[in-house]
C-alpha positions in Angstrom: 12.9 6.2 -36.4 15.5 7.5 -35.5 16.3 11.2 -36.2 20.1 12.7 -35.8 19.7 16.4 -35.0 22.7 18.5 -35.5 22.4 21.8 -33.6 26.2 22.2 -32.5 27.5 25.6 -35.3 30.7 23.8 -36.7 30.1 20.9 -36.1 31.1 18.3 -39.0 29.4 14.4 -39.8 31.6 12.0 -40.7 31.3 8.4 -41.9 33.5 6.3 -40.0 32.8 2.1 -40.3 29.0 1.3 -40.6 28.8 4.8 -38.1 28.5 8.1 -38.5 30.4 10.4 -36.2 29.5 14.1 -34.8 32.6 16.1 -34.4 33.4 19.6 -33.5 37.5 19.9 -33.8 39.0 17.0 -31.6 35.8 16.4 -29.6 33.5 13.1 -30.4 29.8 15.0 -29.7 27.5 11.8 -30.8 27.6 8.8 -33.0 25.4 6.8 -34.3 25.4 3.2 -35.8 24.2 3.4 -39.5 21.7 0.7 -39.4 19.6 3.0 -36.8 19.5 6.1 -38.5 16.1 7.1 -40.7 17.0 10.9 -41.2 19.8 13.5 -40.5 18.6 17.3 -40.0 21.3 20.3 -39.7 20.2 23.5 -38.1 22.9 25.9 -39.3 26.4 26.4 -39.7 26.9 22.3 -39.2 29.2 20.3 -42.5 29.0 17.2 -43.5 31.7 15.2 -45.7 31.4 14.5 -49.3 32.4 11.1 -48.2 29.3 11.1 -45.6 26.8 12.7 -48.3 27.4 9.5 -50.3 27.2 7.5 -48.0 23.7 8.3 -46.8 22.5 8.8 -50.6 23.4 4.8 -50.7 21.6 3.9 -47.5 18.3 5.9 -48.7 18.7 8.4 -45.7 17.9 11.9 -46.5 19.3 14.9 -45.4 17.6 18.5 -44.4 19.3 21.6 -44.1 17.7 24.6 -42.1 18.9 27.9 -40.8 19.9 28.0 -37.1 16.7 29.7 -36.7 14.6 27.0 -38.2 13.9 27.9 -41.9 13.8 25.4 -44.3 16.5 25.1 -47.0 16.5 22.3 -49.1 17.2 19.0 -48.5 19.7 15.9 -50.2 17.0 13.5 -51.4 18.1 9.6 -52.0 17.0 8.5 -55.3 14.2 6.0 -54.1 12.9 8.9 -51.7 10.4 7.6 -49.2 8.6 10.8 -49.6 7.0 9.0 -52.5 4.1 7.3 -50.7 3.5 10.1 -48.3 2.5 12.6 -51.1 0.6 10.0 -53.2 -1.6 9.2 -50.2 -1.9 13.1 -49.6 -3.3 14.1 -52.9 -5.1 11.0 -52.8 -6.8 12.0 -49.3 -7.2 16.1 -50.8 -8.8 14.6 -53.5 -11.1 12.5 -51.6 -13.9 15.5 -50.4 -15.4 13.2 -47.1 -11.6 12.6 -45.7 -10.6 15.7 -46.7 -13.3 17.4 -44.3 -13.1 15.1 -41.7 -9.0 16.0 -41.3 -10.3 19.9 -41.7 -12.5 19.6 -39.0 -9.7 18.1 -37.0 -7.2 21.0 -37.5 -10.4 23.7 -36.8 -11.5 21.5 -34.0 -7.9 21.6 -32.7 -7.9 25.6 -33.1 -11.3 26.5 -31.4 -10.6 23.6 -28.5 -7.2 25.7 -27.4 -9.1 29.3 -28.2 -11.4 28.1 -25.6 -8.9 26.7 -23.0 -6.2 29.6 -23.9 -9.1 31.8 -22.9 -10.0 29.8 -19.7 -6.6 30.1 -18.0 -6.2 33.6 -17.9 -6.5 35.8 -15.0 -9.1 37.9 -16.1 -12.5 36.0 -16.7 -15.2 38.8 -16.5 -18.7 38.8 -17.9 -17.1 39.8 -21.8 -14.9 37.0 -21.4 -17.2 34.2 -20.3 -19.6 35.2 -23.3 -17.1 34.9 -26.1 -15.8 31.6 -24.4 -19.3 30.7 -23.9 -20.0 31.7 -28.1 -16.4 30.1 -28.9 -17.8 26.6 -27.2 -21.2 27.2 -29.1 -19.4 26.9 -32.3 -17.2 24.5 -31.4 -19.9 21.9 -30.9 -21.7 23.1 -34.6 -18.5 21.6 -36.0 -20.2 18.3 -36.7 -22.9 20.0 -39.1 -20.3 21.4 -41.5 -20.7 19.2 -44.6 -18.7 21.1 -47.2 -15.6 23.4 -46.6 -17.3 26.6 -47.1 -19.5 26.0 -44.2 -16.4 24.9 -42.1 -14.3 28.0 -42.6 -17.8 30.6 -41.4 -17.5 28.0 -38.0 -14.0 28.4 -37.9 -14.4 32.6 -38.5 -17.0 33.0 -36.0 -15.2 30.8 -33.3 -12.4 33.1 -33.9 -14.0 36.4 -34.3 -15.2 35.5 -30.5 -12.4 34.3 -29.6 -10.6 37.8 -30.0 -12.9 39.4 -28.1 -12.2 37.4 -25.0 -8.2 38.2 -26.0 -8.5 41.9 -25.9 -9.7 41.8 -22.4 -6.5 39.9 -21.7 -4.4 42.5 -22.8 -3.3 45.1 -20.0 -2.9 47.7 -22.5 -5.5 48.6 -25.0 -3.1 49.7 -28.3 -6.2 50.1 -30.0 -6.3 46.2 -30.2 -10.9 45.5 -30.7 -10.3 42.8 -33.4 -8.4 40.6 -35.5 -6.9 42.4 -38.7 -3.8 41.8 -40.4 -3.7 43.9 -44.1 -2.1 46.1 -43.1 -2.1 45.6 -39.2 -3.8 48.7 -37.7 -2.4 48.5 -34.1 0.9 46.7 -32.6 -0.7 43.9 -31.1 -2.4 43.3 -34.7 1.7 43.9 -36.0 3.2 41.2 -33.5 0.2 38.7 -33.6 0.6 39.0 -37.7 4.5 38.5 -37.0 4.2 35.7 -34.6 1.6 33.8 -37.3 4.1 34.3 -39.7 7.4 32.8 -38.0 4.6 29.8 -36.9 4.1 28.7 -40.6 7.5 29.2 -41.4 8.3 26.5 -38.3 5.5 24.2 -39.7 6.7 24.6 -43.4 10.0 23.7 -42.6 8.8 20.1 -41.0 6.5 19.7 -43.3 9.3 19.4 -46.2 11.7 17.6 -43.6 8.8 14.6 -42.7 8.0 14.9 -46.7 4.8 16.6 -47.3 4.1 18.3 -50.1 3.3 21.6 -48.2 0.9 23.4 -51.0 -1.8 20.3 -50.8 -4.1 21.3 -47.7 -7.3 20.0 -46.9 -9.0 23.0 -44.9 -7.0 26.0 -46.7 -7.7 25.2 -50.1 -5.2 25.6 -53.1 -4.1 28.9 -54.2 -0.9 30.6 -56.1 2.0 30.4 -53.7 0.4 29.5 -50.5 1.8 26.5 -48.5 -1.8 25.3 -47.4 -0.8 22.6 -45.5 1.2 24.5 -43.3 -1.5 27.3 -42.8 -3.6 23.9 -41.6 -1.3 22.7 -39.3 -0.6 25.8 -37.3 -4.0 26.3 -36.6 -3.7 24.5 -33.5 -0.6 25.9 -32.0 -1.4 30.1 -32.6 -2.7 30.5 -28.6 -0.3 28.4 -26.9 3.0 29.6 -29.0 2.1 33.0 -30.6 -1.0 34.2 -28.4 0.5 33.7 -25.3 4.3 35.2 -26.3 2.5 38.5 -27.6 0.3 38.5 -24.4 3.6 38.3 -22.1 5.0 40.7 -23.9 2.6 43.6 -23.2 1.4 42.4 -20.0 4.7 42.1 -18.6 6.1 46.1 -20.4 8.3 44.5 -22.3 7.5 46.7 -25.2 6.3 50.1 -25.7 4.5 52.8 -27.9 7.9 54.1 -29.5 9.2 50.4 -30.7 6.5 50.4 -33.7 6.6 52.7 -36.3 3.6 53.6 -38.9 4.2 52.9 -42.4 2.8 52.7 -45.6 2.3 49.0 -45.3 0.7 49.3 -41.2 2.1 49.2 -38.1 5.6 47.5 -37.3 8.4 47.0 -35.3 11.2 49.4 -35.2 14.9 47.1 -36.0 15.9 47.2 -33.0 12.5 46.3 -31.2 12.3 43.3 -34.2 15.7 42.1 -33.1 14.3 41.6 -29.4 10.7 40.0 -30.7 12.6 37.8 -32.8 15.3 36.9 -29.6 12.3 36.2 -27.3 10.1 34.2 -30.1 12.9 31.9 -30.8 13.7 31.1 -27.2 10.2 30.8 -26.7 10.4 27.9 -29.0 13.4 26.0 -27.2 10.9 26.5 -24.1 10.4 22.9 -22.4 7.1 21.4 -20.9 5.4 17.9 -20.8 3.8 17.1 -23.5 0.0 17.0 -23.0 -0.5 13.5 -24.6 3.2 12.0 -24.2 4.8 11.2 -21.0 8.3 13.0 -21.8 9.7 16.2 -21.8 9.8 18.2 -25.3 9.9 21.9 -27.0 7.0 23.7 -28.8 9.5 23.5 -31.6 9.7 19.8 -31.3 5.9 19.6 -30.4 5.2 21.1 -34.1 7.8 18.3 -35.8 5.9 15.1 -33.7 2.5 16.6 -35.3 3.6 17.0 -39.0 4.7 12.9 -38.3 2.0 12.3 -36.8 -0.6 13.5 -39.8 1.8 11.6 -42.1 1.1 8.1 -39.8 -2.6 8.9 -40.5 -2.2 9.4 -43.9 -0.1 6.3 -44.9 -2.8 4.6 -42.2 -0.5 3.7 -39.5 -2.8 5.8 -37.2 -6.3 5.2 -37.2 -7.1 9.3 -37.0 -5.5 12.5 -36.5 -5.2 14.0 -32.9 -4.6 17.9 -32.7 -2.2 19.0 -30.0 -4.0 20.5 -27.5 -3.1 22.2 -24.6 -4.0 21.3 -21.1 -6.7 23.9 -19.4 
């Protein structure tokens, strides 16, 4: 699959013969034969000519529009969309309890495995950390006992609570963090984690829409009004490496201070200036490159999320045999 990403602000997509050309002013930034193109994704202030829009739609090539920071805005969809098969299969799996449970276990297994590996990476390895890691590992081993989503949710909650006991030990400054609590966040650590998870959820939601899933039909998190449950499912395996690690670096490198937070009726939150710094750092982290744990290539965290969503689509449609969560190295 060839996906054309337009990230240069002010760039314009043109049609020239059987090729799509990306230009800024008189400079040609990129060109690609239409026969090689499956999708176009435009970030921020990118432009596309009316002629090109009609040409792409006629060739059944969708165009997705995102903000410069990755927030999904919408999509130009051909009349015969490829999304149809994905969504049909997505709904069929959701209506099949054994398959639904199987996928849900994969998401939880990815989350708890990464929680253990993230904790093992940290410099602090005292008795409480070792005990928390051991407890999380024991919960991980029990996942196969879950015969329904409710029991799986119980295991996930138990393993996550153990992990946060270890996470507390990694913080160079306490700042009142004792456990994960988000409604309302009672301390700066919980406030930063909640904000980071919200941003992460938004990125996953974006790529779910780009790929063609229904974001409100999940497998582990069950449907409720206004909750994009599939995004909540797929973000689980990325929590530690993206958000928890970022918050830890801010605290332990003294890049946040108590005066960066204020008490409100909805709990602790950033001041406006500190929020701007947090967002800049977070979006910078999403663009950091690293060696993908299973692919022999350099990639970014943002791209890794997209790869996982596309992997799930191939699992749902039968192209890939089983879902394999994104697992960090120890």
